[in-house]
N, C-alpha and C positions, 0 to 999 in steps of 0.2 A: 726908097723909103729909107730913111736916116735913122737907123738904129743898132745897138751892139748886140753881136752875139758870143756868149759865154758858156761854159760849160758844168755842170755839176757830175761827178762819176762816186758810187759806191764800191765800186769793185768788187762786183756779183763774181761768184764763184761757179762756174758752168757745171753742170752734170758731167761728173767723171773727171774733173779735173782738180787741180789744186790750190790752195789761197795763193801760193808762189806763183802761180801762173796767171791766176786773177790780179795780183798786182802788178807782175809786166806787163798783164794787157793795160793796166790804167796808164802804165808810165809809156807805154807805146802811143796809147791815145792822147796823152799830154804834148809829146813832142811832136804827132801830126795836126794836132788843134793848133800847135805855133806855127805850123809852117801852112794851114790851110785859114791864118789869121783870123781865130777865135781871140778874145780880147782877155777873158780869164780861164783859168781851170782850179774847179775847188773839188776838194775829196771831202766824204762825209765821215761821221763818229756813230759806230754802231758796236754794241759788245754782245758778246755770248751769241751769236747768230753765226751758225756754221755757214750759210750761202752769202755773206758779206764779209770781206777781208779788211776791210779799211777800220779799226779801232782805236787807232791814234794818229788822227791828221797830220800833227804836228811832224811826227817823224816821218810820214810818207812825202809830207809837202818837201823838208830837207832832200830825200832823194829827188823829188820831180823838178825842184830848181837845178841840181846838179845836172839833170839831164836835158834841161831846155836852157835857151839864154836870153829869150825877152818876153814869153806871155806872164803874166800875173799868175800868179799859183798861192792857193788859200784854202780856208776851211769853211765847210758849208755844210754844219759850224760845229764848233766845239761846245758842248754840252756843258754848261757852265755850274749847273748845280752840283757836279761831283769834283771841282776844281777851286783852288784858291786863285783869285784873282791876280793875285802877285806873280804867281809860279805861271799862270798862261801869259802874262805881260813880257817875264822874263825870255819865256819859250819864242814867243814871236818876234820882240826886240833882237834874239839873239840871229833868227830867220831873217830878218829885215837888215840886220848888218852883213849877213853873207850876201844876202843878194838885193842889193838898196833899191827901193822903187817898184818892186814886184812882188811883195806879199802880202795878202789880205788876211784880214780875222776876222771871219763869220761867227756869230756866237748864236745859242738858240738855249732854252731853258726845258727842254723835254729831255729824257732821261736817257734815250737813244739805244734803250734794249729793255729786257725783262725785269721783273723785279729782284731776282737772283744776283746778275750782276749790279744791277742799282745798288743792292745791299753792299756787295763787295766793295764797289767803287766809293762806299761813302763809310765805310768801316770806323775810320777814324775821327770823323766828322761828328761833332757835339749838335744835335738839332736846333738846340735853343742858341746856339752860336753863329748857325749859318746865317750870311747877309740874306738879303732879297737877292732879287734878279736884278732889280734896278740899283741896290747899295753897290754890287759885282759892277756895274756898266760905270758906276762912277768911279770906281777903284781903279779899273782900265783906263779910263781916262786920266787919271792922276798918275798913272805909269807908264802910261804910252805917248802923251801929249807932251813936245819939248817944252811948251810955256808953262805946262804945270808942274812938271818934273823937277826943272831948275830949281822951284822953291821948296822941294820937298827934302829932307835928311835921307829916305829911303827911296833910292832908284832901282830899278829893275834892268839892272846892266847886262850886256851891254847896248848902250844908247844907240842907236841907229842912225845914219846921217838923215834919212828919211823914214818917219814912221807908219807902220802897218796901214793898210785903209781899213776903217772899221764898219762891219755891217752887223745888225741885228735881223736874224731869221723870224719872220713872224707872221701871222694871217690875219690881223685883228684890226682895228680903231686902237683899242690899248694898246698894243704893240707900235702902231706907229706914232701914236705921241709920245712914249715912251722914246722912240728913236730918235725924235723929233728934240725932245726933252734934252736928251744927253748927247744930241750932236752926231748922232751915228746915222748912216745910211741905211734905209730899211729894204730889206730883200722880202716880197710877197711870197709866202709859199703857195704859189697855187699847183704846184703838183701834189701837195696834202689838201687843200681846200680850194678847188678852184669856182665855188658859189658865186657868179659874176656879181649880185647885188652886194655881198660881204666885200668883194674886191672892189668894187665902186666906191662904197664907205671908205674903205680904208686908204685908199688912193686919195681920194679928197681930203681925207684928215690929216693925212701926212703932207701934202700940198699947201694946206691952210696953213698947219702949225710952222712948217718949214719956209714959208714965204714964195713958194712955187716950185721946189723942187719934187720930183716922180721918183716912186720908188722903182728897184730893178722887180722883174717879174720870173719868179722860178717857173718851168712847167714842164711836161714830160713830151716829147716829140719824137717819133719813128719814122721815117722815108725808106722806100725802097724803090725799086725801077719802075715795079707797077704799084697803081692802088689796090688792088686784089692781093699781092703779096703783102702789104704791109698792114693791111686789114687783118688778113690770116692770120699773121704772126703776133698781132696786138690781141686778136679774140681770145689767144690761149694765153693771156695774162689774168691774173684775177687777185684782189685784194677780198680779207674779208675783217670785217667790224664785228666786234664781240661788243655786246653789251650786258654791263654785272647789275644786279640787283641795286647796288648803293648809287646807281645813276651813271657811274663812271663808265666808260667807252674807248675802245683802242683798237687801230688798224693792225693787222698782221697779214703774213705772206700765204699761210696755210690753214686749214682745219687743225692740224697738228699742232701748229704756233699758238693757236687759239687756246685750243685746251691747255697747253704747256703753260700758257699767260696765268689763266686760270689756277692752274694747281699752285704757280708759283706766288702769286697771290693771294692763296687761300679762300678762292671762290669758288661755292659750288652750285649756286644760282646765276647762270648766265645763258647768252643764247647767241648765235652766229647769223651775220647777214652778209651773202655774198654778194660782190660788188664789182663793178668793171671799172678799173682805172682809168683817169682821166688823160687821154695820149692825142696831142695832133699826129693824126696819121694819113699817109697817102704818096704820092710822088714828092719829089723833091720842090715844084712847082707850086702843089695846093697845099705842101706845109707851108713855106714862103707866103702864101697868100693870106693864110690863116694867121701868121705872124704879121703881117701888113695891116691886117684888119683890127689887130689888136692893139698894135702901134698909132692907129688913128683913132680907135673907139677910146682909151685910154691914155693915151699918149707916153707909152712906154718908150724908154728910151736905151733900155738892154733888157735883152730876155738872157736867162739863164737855165739851158737846156740841158736835162735830164734824157739820157735813153733808157728806156727799159731793158730789163736783164733778157733779151733776146738771143744769146750769145754774144762772144768776145769779134767775132768775125762780123757780124751783120750790125752790132753796135757802131763799130770803128766804118762800116759802110755808110751807115746811116750820117752819122757826124760829119763824112766827107761831101756826102750827097748835097746835105743842106749846104755846106759851106760852097762847093763850088757853084749851086742854084745864086748864092748872094753875089760870088765873086763874076759869074758871067752877066748877069744882072748888072754890076756896078760896070763891069768893061761896055 
C-alpha cells in the first residue's frame, strides 16, 4: 500500500514525571521518527493543562528542527483565535528560514484549553475587531506566499527561500470547503471526530473543491507485541464529553477536568458522558492492515498518527513497531 506515515505528539506528562521529561521524550520521539522514516512530526498546542507540556508549538518546533536534519517538523496546530496572523507568519517564516523545506504550519480554530486560559490569551484583543478564521487564513496567505508578499508593503520577515507548507485542521464539510477556497491542505481530525459518514462527506467535498486532492487523515493508533497487551493498555484510556444546558459540549480527559471546565465557564447545569477514545489497536500487522483498509476505502495518501498517552516508553515502542512493520513490508 502506497501512503505516507507522519506523527502528532502532545508531549503528555507521565504520572510522577515532569514537563521537562515530557518535552525531552518528544524530542527523542522526533529523532527516532526521522530514523524510522516518518514523513512529518507535528506538535500540538494546549494551555493550562498540567498533563500536557506543549503550550507553544513554534518554540518546540525550533528545538526539534535543531535536533533533527531531514524530517518535516510542524504544528498540529496553532490555535489562531488567540493570535495575530502577522505574528504567526513571522514566527513560521523565521523557522522556515532556519530550516528551508522542512517546516509545516498547521492551524485550527479551537481554543486548545479551558475558559480561563482562553481569556488570558485574549486579554488584549477587542472582540469587535477580531478577524474571522477565514480572514486569518487569507492574511496568512498574504504574508507567507511569495507571489502575494512581493506585492505588499508589509512583509513578515525574514522571507524564507521556501514557504512553510500550510494545513488546516478540521473535521467538517465547511472546513473542507474553506481549506480548498484558501489553498490550504486539509487534515481531517479523525482522532477527534471519527464518524465514518462525516469523514466520507468531508473527503468528497474537499476532493470536488480541489479537483482531486485528498485530505490527510489524523487518527490515534497504538501497537504492541501482542494484541492482548495493546487492547489492555488502550482499555485504560477514557475521555469525558461534557454537555451544558446551552447546547455546548466539550471533550476532556477526566471527571475533574469536566467539573473544572464547567466552573471556569460559569455553568452549573451540565452532564458528563464517559466515552472510549477511537484508537486503532493491536499488533503492528493488525494496525497496518487497518491503515491499509482506510487507504483503500477513502484514498488516504498520508496518515498523521497520534499515540495515546500510555507512557513515554510504550509510545516510543508503538511508533517503532508501526514503522518497522511498514519497512519490512516495503523490503
